[in-house]
VEXMI-168598 format. One record per residue (C-alpha): residue in one letter; chain; y, z, x. Coordinates in nm, 2 decimals, decimal comma, padded with zeros to 4 digits. Each point is the difference from the previous one (the first is absolute). Example, Ala and Ser with C-alpha at 12.3 -4.5 7.8 and 13.67 -1.06 7.14 Angstrom:
<rec A A <-00,45 00,78 01,23>>
<rec S A <00,34 -00,07 00,14>>
//
This chain:
<rec M A <00,05 03,91 00,86>>
<rec K A <00,18 00,23 00,24>>
<rec I A <00,36 -00,09 00,06>>
<rec N A <00,15 00,08 00,34>>
<rec N A <00,30 00,24 -00,05>>
<rec E A <00,20 -00,21 00,25>>
<rec V A <00,02 -00,29 -00,24>>
<rec R A <00,06 00,19 -00,33>>
<rec A A <00,36 -00,11 00,01>>
<rec A A <-00,09 -00,37 -00,02>>
<rec A A <00,00 -00,17 -00,33>>
<rec V A <-00,35 00,00 -00,15>>
<rec K A <-00,07 -00,25 -00,28>>
<rec F A <-00,32 -00,09 -00,19>>
<rec G A <-00,12 -00,35 00,01>>
<rec S A <-00,34 -00,15 -00,06>>
<rec E A <-00,18 -00,16 00,30>>
<rec A A <00,07 -00,34 -00,14>>
<rec L A <00,37 00,06 -00,03>>
<rec V A <00,02 00,15 00,34>>
<rec L A <-00,17 -00,30 00,14>>
<rec C A <00,25 -00,22 -00,18>>
<rec D A <00,29 00,19 00,16>>
<rec W A <-00,16 -00,02 00,34>>
<rec I A <-00,08 -00,36 -00,02>>
<rec D A <00,33 -00,12 -00,16>>
<rec T A <-00,05 -00,37 00,09>>
<rec T A <00,24 -00,27 -00,09>>
<rec N A <-00,21 -00,09 -00,31>>
<rec I A <-00,19 00,26 -00,21>>
<rec V A <-00,21 -00,08 -00,30>>
<rec F A <-00,11 00,31 -00,18>>
<rec I A <-00,25 -00,03 -00,29>>
<rec G A <-00,04 00,35 -00,14>>
<rec G A <-00,16 00,17 -00,30>>
<rec R A <00,19 00,21 -00,25>>
<rec G A <00,18 00,30 00,13>>
<rec V A <00,01 -00,09 00,37>>
<rec A A <00,39 00,00 00,00>>
<rec K A <00,06 -00,36 00,08>>
<rec S A <00,36 00,02 -00,11>>
<rec T A <00,08 00,36 00,10>>
<rec V A <-00,15 -00,03 00,34>>
<rec I A <-00,06 -00,36 00,12>>
<rec L A <00,30 -00,17 -00,15>>
<rec A A <00,23 00,29 00,05>>
<rec R A <-00,09 00,06 00,36>>
<rec R A <00,00 -00,37 00,09>>
<rec S A <00,34 -00,07 -00,16>>
<rec E A <00,15 00,31 00,16>>
<rec R A <-00,12 -00,11 00,34>>
<rec C A <00,15 -00,34 -00,06>>
<rec V A <00,33 00,17 -00,08>>
<rec R A <-00,01 00,23 00,30>>
<rec L A <-00,13 -00,25 00,26>>
<rec M A <00,22 -00,30 -00,12>>
<rec P A <00,34 00,15 -00,09>>
<rec G A <00,21 -00,24 -00,20>>
<rec A A <-00,30 -00,22 -00,08>>
<rec P A <-00,07 -00,14 -00,35>>
<rec V A <-00,34 00,08 -00,14>>
<rec A A <-00,16 -00,09 -00,34>>
<rec I A <-00,25 00,15 -00,23>>
<rec V A <-00,17 -00,21 -00,27>>
<rec A A <-00,22 00,09 -00,30>>
<rec N A <-00,16 -00,19 -00,29>>
<rec T A <00,27 00,10 -00,24>>
<rec Y A <00,35 00,14 00,04>>
<rec S A <-00,06 00,27 -00,26>>
<rec N A <-00,31 00,11 00,19>>
<rec L A <00,19 00,01 00,33>>
<rec I A <00,29 00,21 -00,15>>
<rec D A <-00,20 00,23 -00,23>>
<rec N A <-00,31 00,07 00,21>>
<rec I A <00,00 -00,13 00,36>>
<rec M A <00,35 00,10 00,12>>
<rec P A <-00,01 00,36 -00,14>>
<rec A A <-00,32 00,05 00,20>>
<rec V A <00,15 -00,16 00,31>>
<rec Q A <00,31 00,22 -00,03>>
<rec N A <-00,22 00,30 -00,03>>
<rec G A <-00,17 -00,11 00,32>>
<rec W A <00,34 -00,03 00,17>>
<rec K A <00,09 00,35 -00,12>>
<rec L A <-00,31 00,14 00,16>>
<rec N A <00,11 -00,16 00,33>>
<rec G A <00,35 00,14 -00,02>>
<rec L A <00,20 -00,28 -00,16>>
<rec I A <00,23 00,13 -00,28>>
<rec E A <00,16 -00,22 -00,26>>
<rec G A <00,38 00,00 00,03>>
<rec V A <-00,02 00,12 00,36>>
<rec H A <-00,23 -00,26 00,17>>
<rec Y A <00,00 -00,27 -00,26>>
<rec V A <00,15 -00,11 -00,34>>
<rec K A <-00,15 -00,23 -00,26>>
<rec G A <00,16 -00,26 -00,22>>
<rec K A <00,35 00,05 00,11>>
<rec R A <00,24 -00,08 00,28>>
<rec P A <-00,06 00,23 00,30>>
<rec P A <00,28 00,16 00,21>>
<rec A A <00,20 -00,24 00,20>>
<rec E A <-00,13 00,13 00,34>>
<rec W A <-00,36 -00,07 -00,12>>
<rec S A <00,09 -00,36 -00,10>>
<rec K A <00,16 -00,07 00,33>>
<rec R A <-00,33 00,07 00,18>>
<rec C A <-00,20 -00,24 -00,22>>
<rec S A <-00,09 -00,33 00,16>>
<rec V A <00,02 -00,21 -00,32>>
<rec I A <00,26 -00,04 -00,27>>
<rec V A <-00,09 00,16 -00,33>>
<rec D A <00,21 -00,10 -00,30>>
<rec D A <-00,21 00,16 -00,28>>
<rec Y A <-00,14 00,35 00,05>>
<rec R A <-00,16 00,04 -00,35>>
<rec H A <-00,35 -00,07 00,14>>
<rec V A <00,05 00,15 00,35>>
<rec Y A <-00,07 00,32 00,18>>
<rec S A <00,26 00,06 00,28>>
<rec F A <-00,06 00,23 00,29>>
<rec W A <00,22 00,20 00,23>>
<rec N A <-00,06 -00,22 00,31>>
<rec G A <00,08 -00,33 -00,18>>
<rec S A <-00,35 -00,10 -00,10>>
<rec V A <-00,05 -00,13 -00,35>>
<rec L A <-00,31 -00,02 -00,22>>
<rec F A <00,01 -00,29 -00,25>>
<rec L A <-00,21 00,03 -00,32>>
<rec G A <-00,19 -00,30 -00,12>>
<rec S A <-00,27 -00,09 -00,25>>
<rec L A <-00,22 -00,29 -00,10>>
<rec D A <00,14 -00,01 -00,35>>
<rec N A <00,36 -00,03 00,13>>
<rec P A <-00,02 -00,22 00,32>>
<rec S A <00,38 -00,05 00,00>>
<rec L A <00,05 00,35 00,13>>
<rec L A <-00,12 -00,11 00,35>>
<rec A A <00,13 -00,35 -00,01>>
<rec G A <00,17 -00,09 00,32>>
<rec K A <-00,08 00,33 00,17>>
<rec S A <-00,11 00,04 00,36>>
<rec V A <-00,18 00,33 00,09>>
<rec A A <-00,16 00,15 00,31>>
<rec H A <-00,30 00,15 -00,18>>
<rec L A <-00,16 -00,04 -00,35>>
<rec L A <-00,18 00,27 -00,20>>
<rec F A <-00,22 -00,13 -00,28>>
<rec D A <-00,15 00,23 -00,25>>
<rec E A <-00,25 -00,09 -00,28>>
<rec A A <-00,09 -00,31 00,19>>
<rec K A <-00,30 -00,07 -00,21>>
<rec F A <00,22 -00,12 -00,28>>
<rec A A <00,17 -00,27 00,21>>
<rec S A <-00,17 -00,34 -00,01>>
<rec D A <-00,03 -00,19 00,33>>
<rec S A <00,28 -00,23 -00,08>>
<rec R A <00,24 00,28 -00,12>>
<rec A A <-00,07 00,20 00,31>>
<rec A A <00,06 -00,31 00,22>>
<rec R A <00,35 -00,03 -00,16>>
<rec V A <00,09 00,35 00,10>>
<rec M A <-00,10 -00,02 00,36>>
<rec P A <00,27 -00,24 00,12>>
<rec I A <00,26 00,28 -00,02>>
<rec L A <-00,17 00,16 00,29>>
<rec R A <00,21 -00,13 00,29>>
<rec G A <00,28 00,24 00,08>>
<rec D A <00,19 00,02 00,33>>
<rec A A <-00,24 -00,04 00,29>>
<rec I A <00,26 00,04 00,26>>
<rec T A <00,11 00,34 -00,13>>
<rec Y A <-00,33 00,14 -00,13>>
<rec G A <-00,27 -00,21 00,17>>
<rec R A <-00,10 00,27 00,24>>
<rec C A <-00,11 00,24 -00,27>>
<rec H A <-00,37 -00,02 -00,08>>
<rec L A <00,08 00,01 -00,38>>
<rec Y A <00,22 -00,31 00,02>>
<rec G A <-00,14 -00,30 -00,20>>
<rec G A <-00,28 00,21 -00,14>>
<rec V A <-00,14 00,08 -00,34>>
<rec T A <-00,12 00,32 -00,17>>
<rec I A <-00,24 -00,09 -00,29>>
<rec T A <-00,14 00,27 -00,23>>
<rec T A <-00,22 -00,04 -00,30>>
<rec D A <-00,32 00,11 -00,15>>
<rec M A <-00,31 -00,21 00,00>>
<rec P A <00,05 -00,33 -00,19>>
<rec D A <-00,24 -00,14 -00,26>>
<rec V A <00,03 -00,38 00,03>>
<rec T A <-00,23 -00,04 -00,30>>
<rec E A <00,27 00,17 -00,21>>
<rec G A <00,29 -00,22 00,11>>
<rec E A <00,11 00,21 00,30>>
<rec F A <00,05 -00,14 00,35>>
<rec D A <-00,14 00,07 00,35>>
<rec W A <00,22 -00,23 00,22>>
<rec F A <00,08 00,30 00,23>>
<rec F A <-00,37 00,02 00,11>>
<rec R A <00,08 -00,28 00,25>>
<rec Y A <00,17 00,26 00,21>>
<rec A A <-00,34 00,16 00,07>>
<rec S A <-00,10 -00,28 00,22>>
<rec E A <00,32 00,04 00,20>>
<rec M A <-00,08 00,36 00,10>>
<rec N A <-00,12 00,05 00,36>>
<rec P A <-00,23 00,31 -00,01>>
<rec E A <00,01 00,06 00,38>>
<rec R A <00,38 -00,01 00,00>>
<rec I A <00,01 00,25 -00,29>>
<rec I A <-00,24 00,24 00,18>>
<rec K A <00,23 -00,01 00,31>>
<rec T A <00,30 00,06 -00,22>>
<rec I A <-00,17 00,31 -00,15>>
<rec Q A <-00,09 00,12 00,35>>
<rec A A <00,35 -00,04 00,13>>
<rec A A <00,15 00,17 -00,31>>
<rec G A <-00,24 00,29 00,06>>
<rec E A <00,12 00,03 00,36>>
<rec L A <00,36 -00,01 -00,11>>
<rec N A <-00,06 00,27 -00,26>>
<rec K A <-00,17 00,21 00,26>>
<rec Y A <00,30 -00,02 00,24>>
<rec R A <00,24 00,08 -00,28>>
<rec M A <-00,20 00,31 -00,07>>
<rec K A <00,02 00,09 00,37>>
<rec L A <00,37 -00,05 00,00>>
<rec I A <00,04 00,24 -00,30>>
<rec R A <-00,22 00,26 00,17>>
<rec E A <00,19 -00,02 00,32>>
<rec N A <00,34 00,02 -00,17>>
<rec R A <-00,12 00,32 -00,18>>
<rec N A <-00,07 00,17 00,33>>
<rec P A <00,26 00,27 00,09>>
<rec T A <00,04 -00,18 00,34>>
<rec P A <-00,08 -00,37 -00,05>>
<rec D A <-00,10 -00,19 00,32>>
<rec V A <00,26 -00,27 00,05>>
<rec R A <-00,22 -00,21 00,21>>
<rec K A <-00,29 00,02 -00,25>>
<rec L A <00,23 -00,09 -00,28>>
<rec A A <00,12 -00,31 00,19>>
<rec R A <-00,36 -00,11 00,06>>
<rec I A <-00,09 00,04 -00,37>>
<rec E A <00,31 -00,19 -00,10>>
<rec R A <-00,09 -00,29 00,23>>
<rec K A <-00,34 -00,01 -00,15>>
<rec I A <00,15 00,00 -00,35>>
<rec D A <00,23 -00,29 00,10>>
<rec Y A <-00,30 -00,19 00,15>>
<rec Y A <-00,21 00,03 -00,32>>
<rec T A <00,29 -00,07 -00,23>>
<rec E A <00,07 -00,32 00,18>>
<rec G A <-00,37 -00,09 00,02>>
<rec L A <-00,04 00,06 -00,38>>
<rec L A <00,29 -00,23 -00,07>>
<rec K A <-00,19 -00,28 00,18>>
<rec L A <-00,34 00,08 -00,16>>
<rec R A <00,15 00,01 -00,35>>
<rec K A <00,22 -00,30 00,02>>
<rec G A <-00,13 -00,31 -00,18>>
<rec Q A <-00,32 00,17 -00,10>>
<rec T A <-00,16 00,05 -00,35>>
<rec F A <-00,18 00,30 -00,14>>
<rec F A <-00,21 -00,05 -00,31>>
<rec M A <-00,15 00,30 -00,18>>
<rec N A <-00,19 00,06 -00,32>>
<rec I A <-00,06 00,36 -00,09>>
<rec S A <-00,12 00,19 -00,31>>
<rec S A <00,17 00,28 -00,18>>
<rec F A <-00,24 00,25 00,17>>
<rec V A <00,21 -00,01 00,32>>
<rec N A <00,25 00,22 -00,18>>
<rec I A <-00,26 00,21 -00,19>>
<rec D A <00,13 00,33 00,16>>
<rec I A <00,32 -00,05 -00,20>>
<rec L A <-00,14 -00,19 -00,30>>
<rec T A <-00,30 00,24 -00,04>>
<rec L A <-00,35 -00,11 -00,09>>
<rec D A <00,07 00,09 -00,37>>
<rec Y A <00,26 -00,29 00,00>>
<rec A A <-00,27 -00,25 00,10>>
<rec K A <-00,24 00,15 -00,25>>
<rec R A <00,25 -00,04 -00,28>>
<rec L A <00,06 -00,36 00,08>>
<rec Y A <-00,37 -00,07 00,02>>
<rec N A <-00,11 00,19 -00,31>>
<rec A A <00,28 -00,08 -00,24>>
<rec A A <00,30 -00,19 00,12>>
<rec L A <-00,14 -00,32 00,16>>
<rec E A <-00,28 -00,24 -00,09>>
<rec H A <-00,26 -00,02 00,28>>
<rec H A <00,11 -00,35 00,11>>
<rec E A <00,37 00,12 00,02>>
<rec F A <-00,11 00,32 00,19>>
<rec L A <-00,17 -00,20 00,27>>
<rec K A <00,31 -00,22 00,04>>
<rec S A <00,29 00,25 -00,04>>
<rec V A <-00,15 00,31 00,15>>
<rec L A <-00,27 -00,10 00,25>>
<rec G A <00,18 -00,32 00,11>>
<rec M A <-00,30 -00,22 -00,05>>
<rec R A <00,05 -00,37 -00,05>>
<rec P A <-00,11 -00,05 -00,36>>
<rec G A <-00,20 -00,26 -00,16>>
<rec V A <-00,03 -00,08 -00,37>>
<rec R A <-00,14 00,29 -00,20>>
<rec Q A <-00,37 -00,03 -00,04>>
<rec D A <00,02 -00,02 -00,38>>
<rec A A <00,26 -00,28 00,01>>
<rec R A <-00,19 -00,23 00,23>>
<rec F A <-00,16 -00,33 -00,10>>
<rec Y A <-00,30 00,08 00,23>>
<rec V A <-00,02 00,35 -00,15>>
<rec L A <-00,34 00,09 00,13>>
<rec F A <00,06 -00,11 00,36>>
<rec G A <-00,01 00,31 00,22>>
<rec E A <-00,11 00,16 00,33>>
<rec R A <-00,37 -00,05 -00,07>>
<rec H A <00,06 -00,38 00,04>>
<rec K A <00,14 00,04 00,35>>
<rec Y A <-00,17 00,06 00,33>>
<rec T A <00,17 00,09 00,33>>
<rec D A <-00,29 -00,04 00,25>>
<rec G A <00,01 -00,38 -00,01>>
<rec T A <00,07 -00,01 00,38>>
<rec I A <-00,14 00,23 00,26>>
<rec S A <00,35 00,08 00,13>>
<rec R A <00,12 00,09 -00,35>>
<rec E A <00,29 -00,24 00,06>>
<rec A A <00,07 -00,35 -00,15>>
<rec A A <-00,23 -00,27 00,16>>
<rec F A <00,13 -00,28 00,22>>
<rec N A <-00,29 -00,22 -00,07>>
<rec C A <-00,31 -00,01 -00,22>>
<rec S A <-00,24 00,13 00,27>>
<rec Q A <00,17 00,34 -00,05>>
<rec L A <-00,10 00,02 -00,37>>
<rec R A <-00,29 00,25 -00,02>>
<rec Y A <-00,14 -00,12 -00,34>>
<rec L A <00,05 -00,37 00,04>>
<rec D A <-00,33 -00,20 00,05>>
<rec P A <00,09 -00,29 00,24>>
<rec S A <-00,32 -00,19 -00,10>>
<rec R A <00,10 -00,04 -00,37>>
<rec P A <00,27 -00,21 -00,17>>
<rec L A <00,34 00,14 -00,09>>
<rec E A <00,16 00,00 -00,35>>
<rec G A <00,37 -00,03 -00,05>>
<rec G A <00,26 00,03 -00,28>>
<rec M A <00,33 -00,18 00,02>>
<rec D A <00,33 -00,01 -00,20>>
<rec F A <00,24 -00,29 00,06>>
<rec G A <00,31 00,18 -00,13>>
<rec N A <00,34 00,04 00,17>>
<rec M A <-00,20 00,19 00,26>>
<rec L A <-00,33 -00,14 00,13>>
<rec S A <-00,25 00,28 -00,06>>
<rec F A <-00,35 00,00 00,14>>
<rec V A <-00,28 00,27 -00,02>>
<rec I A <-00,33 -00,04 00,18>>
<rec A A <-00,32 00,19 -00,11>>
<rec Q A <-00,38 00,00 00,03>>
<rec P A <-00,28 00,15 -00,21>>
<rec D A <-00,18 00,30 00,15>>
<rec G A <-00,30 00,10 -00,20>>
<rec Q A <00,12 00,19 -00,31>>
<rec Y A <00,36 00,00 00,14>>
<rec Y A <00,25 -00,28 00,01>>
<rec R A <00,24 00,05 00,29>>
<rec I A <00,35 -00,14 00,04>>
<rec H A <00,04 -00,02 00,38>>
<rec K A <00,33 -00,15 00,06>>
<rec N A <00,32 -00,12 -00,16>>
<rec L A <00,23 -00,28 00,14>>
<rec Y A <00,33 -00,13 -00,12>>
<rec E A <00,28 -00,24 00,09>>
<rec L A <00,36 00,03 -00,12>>
<rec P A <00,23 -00,30 -00,06>>
<rec P A <00,09 -00,22 00,17>>
<rec N A <-00,34 00,02 00,18>>
<rec S A <-00,27 -00,22 -00,15>>
<rec I A <-00,38 -00,03 -00,04>>
<rec R A <-00,03 -00,11 00,36>>
<rec E A <00,12 00,34 00,12>>
<rec L A <-00,23 00,18 -00,24>>
<rec A A <-00,30 -00,20 00,11>>
<rec D A <00,08 00,07 00,36>>
<rec Q A <00,00 00,37 -00,07>>
<rec F A <-00,34 -00,03 -00,16>>
<rec L A <-00,14 -00,21 00,29>>
<rec T A <00,13 00,24 00,26>>
<rec F A <-00,13 00,32 -00,17>>
<rec F A <-00,34 -00,14 -00,09>>
<rec E A <-00,05 -00,21 00,31>>
<rec K A <-00,31 00,20 00,10>>
<rec H A <-00,17 -00,01 -00,34>>
<rec Q A <-00,33 -00,18 00,04>>
<rec E A <-00,07 -00,14 -00,35>>
<rec K A <00,31 -00,21 -00,04>>
<rec V A <-00,02 -00,05 -00,38>>
<rec L A <00,27 00,11 -00,24>>
<rec Y A <-00,04 00,00 -00,37>>
<rec L A <00,36 00,00 -00,14>>
<rec Y A <00,11 00,11 -00,34>>
<rec Y A <00,36 -00,07 -00,11>>
<rec D A <00,26 -00,05 -00,27>>
<rec R A <-00,07 -00,31 -00,21>>
<rec A A <00,36 -00,12 00,09>>
<rec G A <-00,15 -00,07 00,35>>
<rec N A <-00,17 -00,30 -00,15>>
<rec N A <00,32 -00,17 -00,12>>
<rec Y A <00,04 -00,35 00,14>>
<rec Q A <-00,36 -00,01 00,11>>
<rec R A <-00,03 -00,37 -00,07>>
<rec Q A <00,29 -00,07 00,23>>
<rec N A <-00,16 00,22 00,28>>
<rec E A <00,31 00,22 -00,02>>
<rec D A <-00,17 00,31 -00,15>>
<rec Q A <00,05 00,32 00,18>>
<rec A A <-00,36 00,10 -00,02>>
<rec G A <-00,09 -00,32 00,18>>
<rec K A <00,27 00,07 00,26>>
<rec I A <-00,13 00,34 00,09>>
<rec K A <-00,35 -00,14 00,02>>
<rec A A <00,12 -00,27 00,24>>
<rec A A <00,21 00,24 00,20>>
<rec I A <-00,29 00,24 00,06>>
<rec E A <-00,25 -00,28 00,08>>
<rec K A <00,23 -00,17 00,24>>
<rec D A <00,26 00,16 00,23>>
<rec G A <00,36 -00,10 00,04>>
<rec E A <-00,10 -00,28 00,24>>
<rec G A <-00,26 -00,14 -00,23>>
<rec R A <-00,30 00,13 00,18>>
<rec R A <-00,31 00,13 -00,19>>
<rec T A <-00,01 00,38 00,00>>
<rec G A <-00,37 00,03 -00,11>>
<rec W A <00,10 00,16 -00,33>>
<rec S A <-00,11 -00,13 -00,33>>
<rec V A <00,20 00,10 -00,31>>
<rec V A <-00,16 -00,02 -00,34>>
<rec L A <00,26 -00,01 -00,29>>
<rec M A <-00,15 00,21 -00,28>>
<rec S A <00,28 -00,04 -00,26>>
<rec R A <00,02 -00,37 -00,05>>
<rec K A <-00,06 00,02 -00,37>>
<rec Q A <00,13 00,35 -00,06>>
<rec G A <00,18 00,08 -00,32>>
<rec T A <00,30 00,22 -00,05>>
<rec I A <-00,06 00,37 00,06>>
<rec R A <00,20 00,19 -00,25>>
<rec Q A <00,15 00,34 00,09>>
<rec E A <-00,18 00,18 -00,28>>
<rec A A <-00,33 -00,14 00,13>>
<rec E A <00,09 00,13 00,35>>
<rec F A <00,09 00,34 -00,13>>
<rec N A <-00,34 00,03 -00,18>>
<rec F A <-00,20 -00,13 00,29>>
<rec M A <00,17 00,22 00,26>>
<rec H A <-00,06 00,30 -00,23>>
<rec E A <-00,37 -00,08 -00,01>>
<rec L A <-00,02 -00,08 00,38>>
<rec M A <00,19 00,30 00,13>>
<rec G A <-00,17 00,24 -00,24>>
<rec G A <-00,31 -00,05 00,21>>
<rec K A <-00,24 00,05 -00,29>>
<rec N A <-00,11 -00,35 -00,07>>
<rec K A <-00,32 -00,06 00,19>>
<rec R A <00,04 -00,37 -00,02>>
<rec L A <00,32 00,02 00,21>>
<rec P A <00,03 00,10 00,37>>
<rec L A <00,18 00,31 00,11>>
<rec L A <00,34 -00,09 00,13>>
<rec M A <00,10 00,12 00,35>>
<rec V A <00,32 -00,09 00,18>>
<rec D A <00,07 00,04 00,37>>
<rec A A <00,31 00,23 00,00>>
<rec L A <00,09 -00,08 00,36>>
<rec N A <00,00 -00,38 -00,03>>
<rec C A <00,10 -00,05 -00,36>>
<rec T A <00,31 00,22 -00,02>>
<rec E A <00,22 -00,26 -00,17>>
<rec M A <-00,27 -00,08 -00,26>>
<rec I A <-00,05 00,36 -00,08>>
<rec S A <00,37 00,05 -00,04>>
<rec S A <00,03 -00,30 -00,22>>
<rec I A <-00,28 00,13 -00,23>>
<rec E A <00,13 00,36 -00,01>>
<rec L A <00,36 -00,12 -00,08>>
<rec A A <-00,10 -00,24 -00,27>>
<rec K A <00,15 00,12 -00,33>>
<rec A A <-00,14 -00,05 -00,35>>
<rec E A <00,18 -00,07 -00,32>>
<rec V A <-00,11 -00,06 -00,36>>
<rec K A <00,07 -00,34 -00,15>>
<rec Y A <-00,11 -00,19 -00,31>>
<rec R A <-00,19 -00,33 -00,01>>
<rec G A <00,04 -00,08 -00,37>>
<rec D A <-00,12 00,31 -00,18>>
<rec V A <-00,21 00,12 00,29>>
<rec K A <00,13 00,27 00,23>>
<rec I A <-00,08 -00,06 00,37>>
<rec V A <00,07 00,18 00,33>>
<rec A A <00,18 -00,23 00,24>>
<rec K A <00,09 00,02 00,37>>
<rec V A <00,38 00,03 00,07>>
<rec K A <00,08 -00,29 00,23>>
<rec K A <00,37 00,07 00,08>>
<rec S A <-00,08 00,11 00,35>>
<rec E A <-00,08 -00,35 00,10>>
<rec K A <00,37 -00,08 -00,01>>
<rec L A <00,08 00,25 00,27>>
<rec E A <00,14 -00,12 00,33>>
<rec P A <-00,27 -00,15 00,23>>
<rec K A <-00,03 00,29 00,24>>
<rec K A <-00,09 00,24 -00,28>>
<rec L A <-00,26 -00,22 -00,16>>
<rec P A <-00,31 00,10 00,20>>
<rec R A <-00,01 00,37 -00,11>>
<rec L A <00,21 00,00 -00,31>>
<rec S A <-00,09 -00,31 -00,19>>
<rec T A <-00,31 -00,08 -00,21>>
<rec N A <-00,08 -00,31 00,21>>
<rec L A <-00,28 00,15 00,20>>
<rec S A <-00,14 00,17 -00,31>>
<rec D A <-00,03 -00,35 -00,15>>
<rec A A <-00,19 -00,13 00,30>>
<rec F A <-00,23 00,30 -00,05>>
<rec K A <-00,03 -00,10 -00,37>>
<rec Y A <-00,11 -00,35 00,08>>
<rec L A <-00,26 00,12 00,24>>
<rec M A <-00,16 00,24 -00,23>>
<rec M A <00,02 -00,17 -00,34>>
<rec R A <-00,27 -00,26 00,05>>
<rec R A <-00,22 -00,12 -00,28>>
<rec S A <-00,31 00,20 00,08>>
<rec W A <00,19 00,33 00,01>>
<rec L A <00,21 -00,08 -00,30>>
<rec T A <-00,32 -00,06 -00,19>>
<rec A A <-00,14 00,33 00,12>>
<rec A A <00,31 00,18 -00,11>>
<rec K A <00,00 -00,17 -00,35>>
<rec A A <-00,37 00,07 -00,05>>
<rec E A <00,05 00,37 00,06>>
<rec N A <00,30 00,01 -00,24>>
<rec A A <-00,16 -00,22 -00,27>>
<rec A A <-00,03 00,29 -00,23>>
<rec G A <00,34 00,13 00,08>>
<rec S A <00,32 -00,04 -00,20>>
<rec G A <00,17 -00,26 00,23>>
<rec A A <00,34 -00,05 00,16>>
<rec D A <00,20 00,11 -00,30>>
<rec S A <-00,14 00,35 -00,01>>
<rec M A <00,01 00,04 00,38>>
<rec A A <00,38 -00,07 -00,01>>
<rec E A <00,04 00,24 -00,29>>
<rec E A <-00,18 00,27 00,20>>
<rec W A <00,21 -00,07 00,31>>
<rec A A <00,32 00,01 -00,20>>
<rec R A <-00,09 00,32 -00,18>>
<rec K A <-00,08 00,18 00,33>>
<rec N A <00,33 -00,11 00,14>>
<rec L A <00,21 00,07 -00,31>>
<rec I A <00,12 -00,35 -00,03>>
<rec T A <00,12 -00,11 -00,34>>
<rec D A <-00,03 -00,36 -00,14>>
<rec M A <00,21 -00,25 00,19>>
//
């Protein structure tokens, strides 16, 4: 790129497009999920904290990490390096862990008694250090801006305990667009490995149109600043032209303040945005040697991970079982008439789990295929009535109003007292909330069903999803309308257990204890509804017949454990 000689005296610094965007946008809240090597601490945290110091002189700010040792040993050295790149020198512009000069302290808006965990700046601003493993460090503090690194290690409840310190002095600092905001940086969390994703809620708070306008305004401001530099470099600067440019700069500066204030920017980027500095060899080394494939997708490419394929309970479930052309629009359907492969003249089949989340999957045979068309669910405190209403609304236009329902045997409990849940969902579908007949007839298919053990499910699903048993249909799932069920299946983990002397593969059920809002995608509930739908007597018999000469559940568990390097438990 050719650089105009008139602007060579201006500072020229490298920054990836993503980081330049972050500087230009600079909204009150920024959530930055980035892969390895994208300079989250050196650039994002350093620049945001420096702007807090410069724009809110005397203000208290805080930075929090998962552990204090990580904050001191890894994060803050990188942040200090970022400050140095921007012209802040330790001992001149700031001091750490000790009492600052008296004139600095006088400019501070809060009283600080203990400086051991504090950075103090020349203009009176202070940066408090805090961590999740030592919450007392921030006890009683009140800050104008909060920086939060390694956020994926903070549980929802622990993060919620940190946020109340974000109050500060609105009268003094309320006009600054950074007041009351957060800067959150982390790499992609893996909730299946005990990490947390509470900060994803900020994504829904972002206003894309407002962000675009902010970028456009920042671009105009940058253009006028360049014009100002060029004009000042002229041997005889035009005073009137300089005045016009400065008025434009003031206009866009004030406009940006209004555009940024109260807004949120959420960004997820891969390590490749910084590939010019990292080099392609760096990425190749990580892929070929340093990182397992699953970890590479998460930590380098920034992809939300699922359970590793070889550690899944439904180990053979894959892309060949999904289809994305279930609707003409290639978007989720609003009602059954939009489902391309649904035959309205034939009955429906459903599977249901009556767990802590009511889970319902609806399907229909289609020649050699068996298609799962839709999943429905209701979270507590909603009940069967709400779930039935969902079904009635979505399938209102279905002509053959017959539903064959398969479900957990627990749904038959209290049948004699007419309090069984299977009977309740049947009644709720056949009659609406006002007691009027809907025209639907529900046939309960699991009235005498026995217990389905997890090793039996593992064996059956292996046979079904393998697609080689001619006595079983080919499974197909609508990826547009069954997103939660697919997620439930793909995130279901397997573990090896013993039943007596027999080794079995079991489904890990811990996810069903998650908070309600996380259940649809992360719990095994919908996979259980799918299980009850598929594991009917005729198909179980077909699977057993094919494997009659096989070695049974024990050897299948042995093989699975051997492939996954799992020792006896």
